[in-house]
N, C-alpha and C positions, 0 to 999 in steps of 0.2 A: 530764530530760525523757523521757517514754515513747518507746520505739522507734517505735511507730506514728505518734506525733505528729511525731517527727523525720523519719521517712520522708515523711510528708505535706508537711512544710515543704520538704524537698528537691524534691518534685514541683512544688510551687508555684514554687520557684526556677527549675526548668527551664522552667516555663511562661512565664517572662518573659525568657528568653534570646533573643539575636538570631537563633539558628539556627531556621529555619522547621520543619525536621524534628523538632527537639527539642521545639518548642512543640506540634506536632501530637501527638507521642507522649505528652507530659505531659497534654494535654487529654483524650486517650483514657483515660489512666490515672485521671485525676480523675473522668471520667464513670463508669468502672467502680467506683471507690471510693465514689462518692456513693450507690450502690445498697445499700451495706452499713449495717447498724444502727450507730448511734453516730457516723456521719460528721460530722454538724453539730456535735456536741460536740468532736470532734477539730479541726475547723476553728477553733472558738472558742478552743481551747487554743493553736493556732498564733498566732492574733491576740493572745492574752495572753502570748505567749512572751517578750516583752521585746526589748531592742535586740540581743541576741545573734543573733536570727534575721534581723535586717535589716528596715528599714522597708518596702522594696519587697516583700519576701516577705509581711509582715503585711498590707500593703495589697492584694496579690493575693488573700490569703485572705479579706480583708474583702469584696472585690468578689464572690468566689465564694460567700460566705455570704449576701450580699444576694440574689444570683440564686437560690440554693437556696431561700431563704424565699419569694421571689417566685413560684416555680413549684411549690413542693412543700409550702407550709404547709397548704394545703387541697388535697384531691384534685381533679383536673380532673373535671368532671361527665361521667359516661359517657353513652352514648346514652340519650335519654329513653324513657320507656315508649312502646311502639309503634314504636320505632326500632331495636329489637334484631334481630339476625339471625333470620330465620324458621326455624321448624321445619315450617311448613305448606307448602302446594303452591305450585309455581311456576306462572306463567301457562302454560296449555296448552290445546289444543283440547278442547272438551267431548266426553265419551264417553257411552256409554249409561248408565253408572253415574252417578247424580246425586251432586253434592257433598253434604257433610254438611248436615243440616237446620239446625244451629245453628253457623255458622262461627265458630270461635274461634282458628283458626290465625293466627299472626303473619305479616305480609307481609315479603317480603325487604327488606333495608335497604341503602342505598348502602355501598359498600365502606369509604369513609373513616369512616363511623359504626360499622360493624361492627368495624373494626380498632381504633377508639379506645376502649380500655378505661379511659382516664384515667390520668394520672401518679400514681404511688404517693405518698401524703402521708407526711410525717414522722410517726413513731409518737407517740402521745400522751405516753408516758413521756419521750421525748426532747424533746418540746415543753416539758414542764414543767421539764426541766433548763435548756433554752435561756432560758426566761422567768426562771429564777432567776439565771442568769449575766449576762444581757444588761445590765440596769441598772448593775451594778458595772463592767462593761467600758466602758460609756459614760463613766464617770468617770476611767478610768485610761489611755485610749488617746489618741494624738496626734490633732490635728484632722482630718487627711485620712482616717485610719481611722475616727474617730468619725463622719464624714459618711456612710460606708458603713453603719455600724451603725445610724445614725439612720434611714436609708432602710428598712433591714430592720425596725427597730422600728416605723416607721410602718405597714408592711405588716401586721405581726403585730397591732398594736393595732387596725388597721382591721377585722380578723377577730374578735379576741378581747376587746378592751377595750370596755366594762368587764365584761360578763357573765362571760366565761371567763378573766379575768385580774384578779380582784378585789383581789389583794394588791399590784398595781403601784402604785396611787395612794397607799395608806398608806405604802409604802416610800419613794416619792418625797417625800412630805410629811415623813417622819421625817428623811430625809437632808438635805433642804433646810433644815428647821428647825434641825438640829444642825450646819450647815456653818459658822456663825459668819463669820469673815473669811477662811475658806479658799476663795479664788476658784476654784480648780480644781474643787472639789466643786460650788460654785454653778453654774459653767458647765456641768459635766457633767450635773447634775440638770436645769438649765434646758433644755439641748439635748434631753434625753430627753423632758421634758414638752412642749417645743415640737413634737417629732415626733408626739406623741400628739394634741395639741389643734389642730394646724393643719387637721385635717379639718373643723373647725367653720366655717372661713372660707367666705364666699360661700354660706352655707346660709340658707334661709328658716326662720324660726321655726316649729316644729310641736310638737304635744304630746309626741311621742317625744323630740325634741331638748331641749325644756324639761325633761323628766323626767331626761334624762341629765345636763344641765348643772347644775340647781339644785333641790334638794328644797324650799327655802324659797320658791321663786318663787310657787307657788300660794297660800301662806299670806300672803305680804306684798304681792302685787300689788294695787293699789288699784282700787276701784270695779268697773266692768263688765269690766275686763281680767282679773279673777281666773278667771271661769268659762271664758273662751276659752283660757286658758293652763294650766288645771289639769292637773297630771301625771296620767298614765294608767297607773300601775303597780298592777295588781290586788292584789298581795300587800300592798303598803303601804297601799292604800286600805282594805282590809278590817281592817287593824290598828287598834286603838283609839288608839295613839299611834305612828304609823308612824315608824320610824327611817330615816335615809338609807340607801337601798340602793345598791349599786355603780353602777347605771345612772343614779342621780339625784344623786350626790354629787360629781361632778367639780369643779364650780365652788365649791361650799360648802367642800369639803375643801382645795382647792389655793389659792384666791384669798387667804385670810388670810396664809398663810405666804409666798406670792409677794409680797404687799404689804409684809410685814415685811422681806423680803429686799431689795426695791427701796428701801425707806427706809434700810436699813442701807447699801446701796451708795451712795445719794445722800449719806449722812452721811460715808462714807469718802472720797468723791471729792476734797474739798479737800486732805486730808492726803496721799493717794496722789499727787495732782498736784504738790504742793509738794515731795515727796520726790525727784522727778526719775526715779523708777523707771518708765520708759516701758513695758517689757513688762508690769509689773503693772497699769499704767494701762490698757493695751490690754485686758488680761484683764477688768478691772472694767467697762469700757465694753461689752465683748462680752457679759458677763453681763447688763448692763442692757438691751442690745438684745434678747436672748433673752426676758427677762421682759416687755419691751414687746410683743414679738410674741405671747407667750402671752396677755397682756391683750387684744390685738387679736382673737385667735382666740376667746377665751371670750366676747367681747362682739359678735362678728359677727352672730349671730342676733338680737340685741336686748339692751337693757340690763335687767338683773334688779335687784330691790330690794337684794340683797346688794351688787352692784357699785355701785349708786347710793349706798349708804351709805358706800362707801369712796372715792367719786369725788374728794372734796377732797384726800385724801392721795395718790392716784395722780397727779392733775393737778399737785400741788405737786412731786412727784418728776420728772414729765415736764418741767416748767418748768426745774428744776435742770439736767437734762441737755441741754435744748434751748439753753440760754444758756451752756453750758460752753464754754470755749475754752482751749486750751493751745498756746502758740506753738511750743514744742519738738516736741510731737507732730504738729502741723499741718505744720511744716517737714520733719519726717522723712517724713511721708506724701507731701508734694509732691515730695520728692527721689526717692521710690521709683517703683514701677510706676505710670504715669499712669492705667492702666485699672483699678487695684485700688482698691476702696472703703476709705477710712480708717476706723479704729475710731470716731472721733468722728462722722464723716459717717454711719456705719451706724446708730448709736443715734438720731441726729437725724432721719434718714429714717424710722426706725420710729416715732418720736414723731409726726412729721408725718402718717404714715399713720393713727395712732390718732385724732388730733384731726380729720382729714378724715372718718374713719368716723363719729365722734360728731356732727360737723356735719351729715352727710348723714342719719343715722338718728335722732339724739336732739337735735334742734335746740334744744328747750326746755331740756333739762338742761344743754346745752353753752353756753347764752347767757351765763352769768355768768363763764365762762372765756374768752369769745371775744376781748375786747379784749386780754387778756394775750397770747394765742397769736397773734393777728394781728400784734401788735407784734413778738413774738419772731420769727415767720416772716419778716416784712418785713425786719428787720435781718439775718437769716440770708441771705436772697436777695441782699441788697445786697453781702454779703461773700463769697458762695460763689464758688469758683474755677471757671474754664471747663474744668478737667481732666475727662476721661471718668470718672474714679473718683468724681466728685461728681455725676454725672448723676442717679442715683436720688434723691439728696437734693434737687436742684433741682426735679426733676419732682414729687416728693411735696409739696414746699413750695408750688409753683405750683398743684398740684391742690387743695390746701387753700384757697388764695385764690380759686380758681375756684368751689369749692363755696360759699364765703361769698358771692361775687358773684351766684350763682344763687338765693340764699335771700332771706328778708325782711330780712336784715341787710346787704344790698348798699348800704344808705345809708351805711355806713362809708366807702365809696369815692366818695361823691357829690361831694365837694368837688373843684373843678377842679384845685386844687393837688395833691391826692392822686392824681387820674387822671394828671396830668403826671409825677409821680414814678414811678407804676407803669410808665408807658410808657418813661421814660428809664432807670430803674434795674432793671426786671424784664423787660419785654417785649422791648425792642430788644436788650439783651445776649444774651438767649436765642434770639432769632430769627436773629441773624447766623450765617452759616455759619462753622464753625471749621476749623482745619487737620485735625482728626480726621475731620470730615465730608468734606473734600476727599479724604482718603486712602481712605475707604470708597468714595467715588464712583469713584475710579480703580482701586483694588485689589480691591474686593469689590462690584462693581456690583449683583450679585443682592441682596445685603443692603440696599444703598441703595434699590433699587426696592421691595423688600419693605416697608421702613419708609415710603417716600414715597407710593406710589400704590396699594398693595394694602390700605390700611386697617389696616396693622399697625404704624403709626408712633406708637402710643401710648407707646412706650418711648423717645421722643426729647424733648429740651428744646423743639425747635421746635413740635412738636405740643402740648405742654403750654402753651407761651406763646400759641399760636394759640387754644387752647380758652379761655384767660383773656380774650383779646381778644373772642371771641364772647360770652362771658358778660357782659362789661362793655358790649358793644354792645347786647345785649338789654335790659340794665337802663337804660342811659343812651345811647340810640341817637344822638340829635343831638349831644350833647356829645362822645361818644367818636369819632364819625365826623369831626367838625370837627377834633378834636385829632389823630387819627391821619392825617388828610389832610395836615395841616401837616408831620407827620414824614415822610410819603411824599414830599412835595415836597422836603424837605431831603435825604432819601436820594438822590433822583434827581439833585439838584443836585450832590451829592458824586460821583455816577457821571459826570455830564457833565464835571466838572472833572478827572477822572482816569480817562479811558477806557482808557489804555494800561497803567495800573498795577493797583492793587487796588480801583479804584472799582467794579468789577463786584460786589464783595461788598455794596456799598450797594444796588445795583439788585436784587440777589437778595433782600435783606431787604425792599425796597419791594414787590416782586411778592408775596412771601409775606404781607406785612402787608395789602395790598389784598385778597387772597383771604380772609384771616382776618376782615377787617371786612365784606366783602361777602356771603359765603356764610352764609345762615341755615338752610338745609336742603338736603340732597342725597341722591341715591340712586345706586346703581351703574348703573342702567339709563339715567338721564337726566343725571347729573352734578348741578350746582347746580339746585335746583328753586325755592327761595325766596331772594331776594337783598335786600340793603339798597338801598332806593329812592334813598337819598341819594348813592350812588356811581354814577358814570357809567361803566359797564363798557365801552361802545363806544368812548369817547374814550381810555380807558387802553389798550384793545386796539390801537387804531389808532396811537397815539403811542409806546407802549413795547413792546408785545408783537410786533406784526407786523414791525417792522424786524428783530428778532432772528431771526424765522423766514425772512425774505427775504434774510438775509445770505448772499452767495455763498460765503463761507468757512465750510463746514459744520463745521469743526473749531475755529473760534475760540470762546473762552469757552464751553466745553460746558455748564457749569452753568446759564448764562443761557439757552442753547438748551433745556435740559431744563425750566427754569422756564416758558418760553414755551409749550412743548408741553403742560405740565401745565395751564397757564392756559386754553388753548383747549379742552382736553379737559374741564376742569371746567365751563366756561361754554358748552358746545356747544349746549345747548338754547336759549340766549339769542342765539345768532348766526344770522343769516339763512341759508337754504339756499345762496344764491349765495356767501356768504362761506365756508361749509364746503367747497363745491365748489372755490373758488379756493385754499383751504388745502391741498387734496390735492397740488398741485404742490410747495410748499415742504416738506411732510411727506415726499414721495417723495424729494426731494433730501437731506433729513436722514437718510434711510436709509443714505446713504453715509458718515455720520459715523463716525470711528474709535472714538468713545466708546460703550461698550456701553449706557450709560444713555440716551444721546441717540437712537440708532437703535431702541432698545427703546421709548422713549416715542413716537417717531414712528410705529412700528407700532401701538402702543396707540391713538394718536389716530386713525389711519386706521380701525382696527377699530371704535372707538366711533362715529365719524362714520357709517360704513356701517350700524351697528346702530340708529342713532337713528330713532325712529318718531314721527310726528305724525298724529293722527286715524286711527290704526289702519293706517297705511301708512308705508313708509320716507320719511324726510324728503328724502333724495336719490333722484332717479329713475335707473333703470338707463340710460336713454338719455343722461343727463347724464354719468354716470360712464364709460360705454363708451369715449369718446375717450381717456381717460387710463388705461384699464385695462391696456394693454400696458406703459407705463412703471411703473405701480404693481406689476404682477406681476413685472417684471424687477427692480425695486428690492427687493422683498420677498425674492425668491429670492437676489438678490445679497447681501443682508444676512447670509445664512448663511455667506458666505465670510469674514466678519470673524473675527479671532482671538477666541476665547471666546464666539462666538455660533453655533457650528455646531449647537447644540441650543437655540436661543433660543425660549422659549415664546411670547413676544409676537409675534415675526415669524411663527411658524407659526399662531398664532391669527388674525392678520390675513390670512394666506393663506386659511385656512378661511372667514373672513367674506367675503372677496372672491369666492371660488368660489361660495358660497351666494348672495351678493347678485346675481351675474351669471347664475347658473343656466345654462340651455342656451346662453347666449352664450359660455360657456367651452369649448364643444365643439371648436372649431378648434385650441385649444392644449392640450386635455386630454391627448393622448398624450405631448407633450413634458413636461408637468408631472408626469404619472404616472411617467415615466422618472426624473425628478429625485427624486421622492419615494421611488421604489423603491430608488434608490441610497442615499438617506439611511437608509432602513430597514435595508439591509444593513450600513451603518456602525454604526448604534446597536445592532444586535444584538450587537456585540462587547462593549459595556459599557453596558447601559441604566441611565442615572443621572438622567434627568430625566422623571419620570412625566407632568408636564403637557405637555411637548413631545411625548412619545410619543403621548399621547392625541390631540392636535391633528394630529399627523402622520397617524394613521389616519382622523381626521375629514376631513382634506383628501383622502385617497384615496377615501373613501366619497362625498364631495361631488363629486369629479370623475366618478366612475362614475355617480352619479345625474344629473348635468348632461349628461354625454356620451350616456348612454343615452336621455335625453329627446329629444335632438336627432337621434341616429342610433343606433337599436338594433343595427345591424350592427357597430358599433364594439366590442362587448363582446369579440369574439375577440381583437382587438389588446390590449385592456386585460388580458385573462387572460394573454396571452403576456408582457406586461410585468411583471405582478405575481407570477405563480406562482414564478419563480426566487427572489424575495425571500421569499415565504411558505415555500418549501422550506427556506431557511436558518433561518427562525424555528423551524420544526418539527424540523428535523434537529439543531439546536443546543439544542433544548428550552428556548427562551426563554419560560418559562412565563407571564410577565406579558403577553406579546403574543398568547398563544393565543386568549383571548376575542375580541380584535380581528380576528384572522384568520378565526375562525369566523363572526363577524358579516358580514364582507365576502364570504366565500364564500356565505353565505346571501343576501346582497344580489345577488350575481352570478347565483345560481340563480333568484331571484325575477324577475329581469329577463330571464331566458332564455326561449325558446319551448319548450314541452314537445313531445315527450318528450325527456328528457336522453339523449344517445347513449350506449349501453352499449359499452364497449370490452373485448372478451373477453380480449385479451392483457394489457391493463392490469390487469384484475381478477385474472387468473391471477398476474401478477407480484406484485400486492399480497398475495394470499392465501398464495402460496408463500413470500413473504419475511417474513410476519408473525411476529415473535418473541412469546413469551408475555408479557413484561413491558416491552417497549420500543416502545410504540405510536408515539412520534414518528417513529422511523425507518420504521416501516411506512407511516405516513400520508405521509411525504415521498416514499417510493418510489412510492406510488400517485399522489400529486400529480404527480410528475415523469413517470410513465408516461402519465397522463391528458393532461398538457400536450403531451407529445411525440406522442401518437397522434392526437388530433383535438380541435378546439375543443369546449368544453362537454361533455367526457367525464367528467362528475362522478360517475357511478356507480362509477367505479374508486376514488373516495375514500371512498365510503359505508361499506363494511364496517369499516375501521379506526376510524371515528368511534364505533363502538359498544364499543370496547375499554374495560374498566372503569376503567383508570388515568386516562383523561381525565375521567371523571365523578367521580373521587375529589377533584378540585380544585374547591372551591366556586365559584371565579370563572369556571370553564368552563361551569357548569351552565346559566345563562340563555342563553349564546350557543349552546351545543350544542343546547338545546331549540329555539331559533329556527332553527337549521340543519336539524334533523330535520323541523321543520314545513315548511320550504321544500322539502325533498326530497319530502315527502308531497304538497305542493300541485302540484309540477311533474313528479314521477315516481312518482305514487301506485301505478300498476299495477306498475312494476318493484319498488318496495318491498314491495308486497303479495305478489308472486310468490316472493320469496326471502329477505326480511329482516324480515317483520312480527313473527315470534316474538321475534327479537332486540330489535326496537324495544319490544315490550311488556315484555320483560325489563328494559329501561332504565326504562320507565314504572313497573314494579313497585318498583324501587329508589327512584325519586323519590317515589312516593306514600307510602312508608313513613317518609319523613323529614319531620319538622316544619319543617325549614329549607327543604326543596325541594318540598314537596307541591304548591305552586302551579304549579310547572313541570310536575309530573306531570299536573295537570289541563289545562294548556295543550297538552301533547303528546297526551293522549287526545282533547281537543277537535279537534286537527288531524287525528287519525285519523278521527274521526266525520265531519268536514267534507270530507275529501279522498278517502276510499276508499268504494267501494260497500259496502253492508251485508253482502253475501255474503262480503266479505274478512275480516270480523272478528266476525260473529255467533257463530261457534263458540267464541270466546274470552270472550264477554260474561259467562257465568255466573261464571267465575273472577274476572273483573274486578270484578263486583259483590260477590263474596265478600270480596275484599281490601278494598274500600271499606267494606263493612259492618263488617269487623273494626276498621278505624280509627275508624269512627263509634262503635262500641261501647266500644273500649278507650282511645282517646286523641284524641278529636276536639278541635279548637280552633275558635274563631270563623272563622278564615281557611279552615280545611279545610271547615267546614260551608257556608260561602258558595261555595267552589269546587264542592263536591258539588251544591249547589242549582242552580248554573248548568249543570253537566255533565248532570244529570238532565233539565233543561229542554231542553238541546241534543239529548239522546238521544230525548226524546219528540217533538220537532219533526222529527227525522231518521227515526226508526223507527216512529213512531206509538205509541199507548198499548198496543196489543196486542203489538207487537214488544218493547217494554220489559218488559211484564208477563210474557211467555213466558220471556224471558232471566232475569228475577228468580225466577220460579217454579222454575227449575232449582236455585236455591239453597235456597229455602224457599217452598212454595206460599203465596200470598196476602201475601207480604212487602211488595209495592208499597204496599198500603194502609197498612201499619204505618209504612213509611218516609215516606209522604206526611203522615200525621197527626202523627208525632213529630218529624220533621226538616224536611221540605220546606215545608209550609204555615207553620210558625212562623218560618221563615227568610226568607220572601218580603219582609217589611218591610225587611230589611237590605240588599236588593239595590238598588243605586243606579246611576244612569246611564241615558241614554235607550236605548241599544242593549241593555243587559242587562235593563232594565225591559221592553222590547219582547219579548225572548226569553222571559222567565218568564211574561209575560202571555199570549203565544201558546201556550206549553206548558200553562199552567193552563186555557186555553180548550179545548185538545185533551183534557186529562184530564177536564174536565167534560162533554164532548160526544161522546167516542168510546168510552166504556166504560159499558155498562149495569150491570156489576158494581159500579163505583164509585158510580153513581147510586143503586144499591140501599142503599148505606151512607150514609143521609141525613145523619147528624151530620158525617161526613167531607166529604160533598159540599157541605153548606151552609158548612162552615168554609173549604173551598177557594173557594167562590163569594164569600164575604165577603173573603177575601184578594185575589182577583182584582179585585173592585170597588174595594178600597182602593188597589191598585196602579194601576189605570186612572185614578184621579183624579189621580195624579201623573205619568202617562205622556204625554209630548208626542210625537205621531207624527213630527214633523219633527226633534225633538231640538234641542239647543243648537248653533247654528252658530258655529264658530270664525271669527275674523277671517281673511278670505280672503287677506290680505296677510301673515299671520304665517308666517315661514319656519321656525319651530321652533328657531332657533339660539340663543334665549335659554337653552336648556339647556346651551349651551357654558359658561355660567358655572359649572356644576357641575364640569366638567373631569374629572380622574382620580379614581377611587375604588379603594382597595386591593383590595376584594373583587371588584367587577365595575363596569366603566365602559361604559355603553351609548353607542353612537355615534348621535348625533342624525341625522346625514346618512344612516345606513344603516337608520334605523327605517322601519317600514312603517305608514302610516296605518291606523287601525282600520277594518276592512271592515264595512260595514253588514250586519246580520244579516237574514235573511228578507226579502230585497228584494221578493219577490213579494207581500208583505203591506204595503200602504202605511200603514194605520191600524190598530193593534192593537185599539183600542176598537171601531171599526166591525166588525172581524173577529169580536170576541167577541160583540157584540150580534147579528150575523147568525147565527153558529153556535149561540148559545144559543137564539135564537128557533126555528130549525129543529129543534134537538134537543128542545126542550120540546113543540113541535107533534108531533113523531114519538113522543115518550114518551106524550103524551096520547092519540094515536091507538091506540097499542099497549095503553095501560092501559084 
């Protein structure tokens, strides 16, 4: 072994040692080595080093190689054109020397984009070596290492296959065709091909995809389908007899050899099974599973004529594997890890997935195989074990039957005897709670909740069985409802006969079955919207659900408590308001339950009840909820004291909903609640691990501020005193994910304050003198601490550190910081203009240069225009226009053009046509007319919204009536007049009125976003523009009439 490879292997060995310092040193060494040429090849040599290096070392090398490919196979994109660091002028006051007539200087760009030169890609020569070595390694490495290489190969093929890796497919075809009965080679090639072809799953058919999959498709597709699916490869189209190009030959090249291999495996199956060689049998079944998955991938976009011609042979092989059984293999799997899928179950689940796909997409072609596979799947489900390792098989098989029940072939299940067997043999066994489910309920409640109420339970047997019940109910509503009603009664009788034992399992199944039969349609906002009229929801609720909720022992049979809470949450739209109000008491009591699932479901039910709306207003009235608000609030905050619920997202979401629902009525308890929330914030700063909880925590803070300020504006000082120490910890500890939230709440506090914001010289001096060059969090916290200690609302001490570049380098901070600067401009415009406007414009300059952030640059500049007197910024306007024109000329986008259109309209309304024209003439005389004709007028049609439409309509009117120079340019003037007329036809002076009762908290459903999460409770309603103009149409008609009269008189 080469010395370099041996040394690299030793470094990997150190990286998996238990010594943390050794791991860190090894990681630093690997990082340095990865920058050297040939590193990827050396890693592959370690992976291929054999058992002498140790499996753990080779696996570590495999993981490293996968990550290397993930981040360095292609170079990270550098800053786009127009986002590079400028060599042109910074924003500065205009001087007597006019700027260049033709501005081509690039604008300054945000630091994060300027510094991001992109990660260096692996050299092309090294890539070629990797692509030559990787397929062979896939055949010779153990399964765990092969899994890492498979992921790496998927990434590479996603970039390079087929165009830049044309030799891959022929090599795989050759290896698989020559594998014979060598199952190791079969599995290795099939794993490689599966990694490549899985990208076709869940894709819609398109010309490009058809071309990539099959060259013969356009030739063979029948009738009118040929033209729509014709491949679009120009080179091959021009050829007289086009040969399969790499992009179009994937399916044609691989499917025949894959079929031959599948048939060979099916033929080998009886002999290998009879030999008793279980490892070889597992290998054979694993190869068959991979080939089945490849077949699934190649046919996901649609059935091609080639595959249709092979369908009989494929289906015969699938039938062989679906009906295969080996007692010895099954017994060994059952005795092993119960969560691990067996080899036989794996290939059968893959086959069920294929027939389900064909039933859904190719019902006509699948019809002749349907009876065979329905029978096979039926027998399989009757015999499938309840072990977790067989879950995927059970779900895939039930999904196939569900697809059949939703099709025209549902008549296969129409016989009452068949329906009875389905219920007894398939539905009920898979609906019953298992010991594994109980364990998840108790040990991993977050996962149980995720599966059960978050809409993510498609990976459970219960959901699959419930979907089958719904499909059968849709097809045979009366028969299925009557049948399952009988089974529900029997299950409830079992529960009544054994209340102290395991009878609760029967009631759990009964509740789940009733919900499956009853719910025909539902939404997240309203729960069940369409129900089965043959089921009496009210009787079942009163007799079976309500007693569970009213049970004084909140810890008794927790799964039934959770079922009852889920039932009332699902059917909340169908329960009277009085019933929902009465349920708040039991739900509050269940917040004391020790089971995480139960008190989470109780909080979820409370939140959904309060969010429910009817006729545009809340279904529950504030006056009705107010008497129980104190117990509700106490119960919700008390829930955080449960073990494992200190950061319970459902509890905090319910707190937010209650705060928003009660509004100003929360003011008396707002200080106490804010103190509790501030303490929670300090605690989660130590280890932020629940993004959803953190988001709703800040939503609750913002909601209390909004509610408290509405009732008593003077309370803001006490809120600041409570929150600033916690914010200090967030910033001093540099908890970056919390920075956008803190900035939004600071903006909210400023917006609610009365101007002017008090300047504190000592605090400002402290902030400035303490400001380090590259550690702004410490600077900001010192300023925040000094401001809080010196005087209430002393926010100007915080302002200078906010302009520090490192804050703006984090993309998630940009929207919140822009909002915060706009708040300062609105409330302390004079103070900003006197000492900080140049720095603010520097921030604007960086934002406007970025395609990602230019919209925030327009928002910031709009705030400057709205909040400051023109005398404060007119000296900077020439350079501002110059930078904007540079973007328009070099790298405009539709969003940038729209933002520029609105900004120019705002400037015209604020400064008048003459003011805008003079500032633009300093850049280039007469450029306003050019901008109007080439950019502004063509963009007016794309401006939507009542307020924005009003803004551009008024600006267009001013342009038409305030400038004789523009009137003299009649083509431009007439084009502008036509654009104004078209805009006024769609402008409603009153705008669209939102529902007055909407609290805006439906946005809570969005929750946390990794990039930026806007706080709904801290948002500011859009302020109406130009309030002095009631009707833009009337304004335009009046101004135009006066102008035309005046021009007629002068003419």
